[in-house]
N, C-alpha and C positions, 0 to 999 in steps of 0.2 A: 505495500499498499503505499504511493506515494503522493504526495501534495506539489503542486505548484511551485516552485520556488519563491519566495519572496524576495530574495536577494538584495539585503540590506547590508550596505557596506558596514565593517566592525565600527567605525567611529558614530554611526547614527543605531546601534543595538540598544534597546533598553527594555527594563523589566515593567511589569505593569504595577500597580500600588497593590492589587491582594497577595504578591509575591512579597512585598515588602511587610505590610498589614500582616499577613500570617506569621510570620516570624518574629517580628519586633513586637507587635502589640498582643500577640495571642502565644506563640511557641515559647516567648522568654519571659511570659508575665511574672513578675516578682524578681526576675534575675538582672534587670537591666540597672545596675550601680550609677552612681552620678557620675564616675569616673567614664563608664562604658559610653551614657548618654552624650557626655561632652566630646569623645572620643569620635561619635556617629557623627556627630553636628560639624565637627571638623572636616571628615570624611565626605559629606554633604548628604547626610539623612538627620534633618532637625525635628526630633519627638516631641520637642515641645510646642511645633506648628503642626497643622493639618497635613496629613502626607500629600506630596506631589501626585500627580496622576500616572508619569513614568520618571524611572531613574536609569541613567546611563550605567551601562553594564560594567565599567571600570569602577563607577562609584560605588555598586552593588556588590561585587568581589571584593573591595577592599573593605567594604563593612563585615562580610562572612568573616574575612581574617582577621578584624577586630574582635568581633564575636569569640570566635575561638580562642583568640588569647586573654579576652577578660573574663569569660564566662568556664572554660576549659583548661587553666593555665596549667594544671597538675598532669595531664593527660598527654600521652603522644598525639602530635599533629592528627594522623590518621583518624584515633579514636575521637578527638575533639570535633573534626567535620562530621564523623560518623554520629555522634551525640547531638550536634547542632542537625543535620539531616532528619533526625527521627524527631526533633522537637518542632522543626520545620513542618511537617507532615500533619502532626499532631495540630499545630497552630493554622494551618491552613485549612485543617477541618473545621475551626472553630468560626472563619470568617462567612459571610453570608454566601457568598459564590461556593467556597470549599464545601459548608453543608450540604449544599446542593448535589455538588460532584460526588463526594464521598457518597452520599445517599444512594446515588445513580450506579456508583462502582459496587456496592455491596450487594446488590440487586442482580448486576451483570453478573458476577462471579469472576474469576481469574481470566480465564480467556478472552471472554469477551472486552473484560475491561483494559485489557493490554489492546487490544485490537481497537479500543476509544482513546490508547494514551496520544497518537499523532494531534488528535484534536484537542484533547486536554491541555497537552503542551503548547501548542499553537494558543492557547488562552492565555500563557503566563509573559509572554515577551513580544516583542513585535518582529521576531526573527527566525526564532526556531522552526526549521524543517525536520520532519523524521520518515525515516524510511524503516518498515516495519517487514521482517521477514519471518515465517511460521517454520520452525525448524520439525516440531512435533506436537503434540497435544497439550503438553506443559513446558514448552522450550520455543521462546521467541530471540532474535536478534533485533537488535532496535539501535539504529545509526542516526546520530545527531550532525548537524552542519555547524556544532561548535564543541569547543571542549572547554572544560572547567579546572582550573588548577587548583582545585580542593580534593586533595587524596582522600578518596572514601566515602566523601558528600553523594556524590550522584548515586553510588550503587546503594548507600544507606536510604536514599530519597525513595528509589525505585522498589526497594525490599518493601520499604511503608506502605507504598502506594498497592503494591500487590498484596501484602496481609491486609492493607483496607477492602480488597475486593476478595477477600476470603481465601486467597492461597495457603497452602500449608507448606511450611520450611521455604519459603521464597527465599533465593538466592540470585544476587545479581553480580557478573564479573564484566569487568571491563578487557575485551578482548581486542581493542585497536584505540589507539589517540594518537595522531600526528601533530597536534597541536591548534589544528583548524577543524578536526572533525573528531568525534569519538563513534564506537560502537560497543554494545553492553549486551552479554547474554542474559536473559530471564529466564529462570527455570523456577519450578516447585513440583511437589510430590500430587501427582494425579491422583485422584479420588477411582477408587475401583469402578 
């Protein structure tokens, strides 16, 4: 399943407010210290004002780095990003749009939920393009036209989404990353 490319140059790539809201206002509820709030403001996300509709990808990527440094300082970087992604899935599920998306995912089940991921991911930013290949009843390969320098984050994010869709023992492994695009194997235990 391939969608027509949006061809957004890297310098114009932006994430939508619900992604930022999901993590910062819901996923990290009670964990945003004054220092973290100040560092995020300096990076370009001011939590003392209404959130903007869009944030440039470099600003958002820097915010993720800052959050890992501040909220998970005593764990290895990969573990920090993994915990952050789990908090993000939970937080996104608490937003108005996220509640609707997660509700549909639970009803669809893991296989049909994965088949809807290209559409779901297109609703998070202005640039993501997804190619999805089914390798088996509980095995898909998902390719993105981007790469995120946050080790473990994307894997944990997709595992969380799979779990939300009812997948048993979801596992996501990065199989390709050239800095411009990335591919992940999504698997789970198929019910008999």
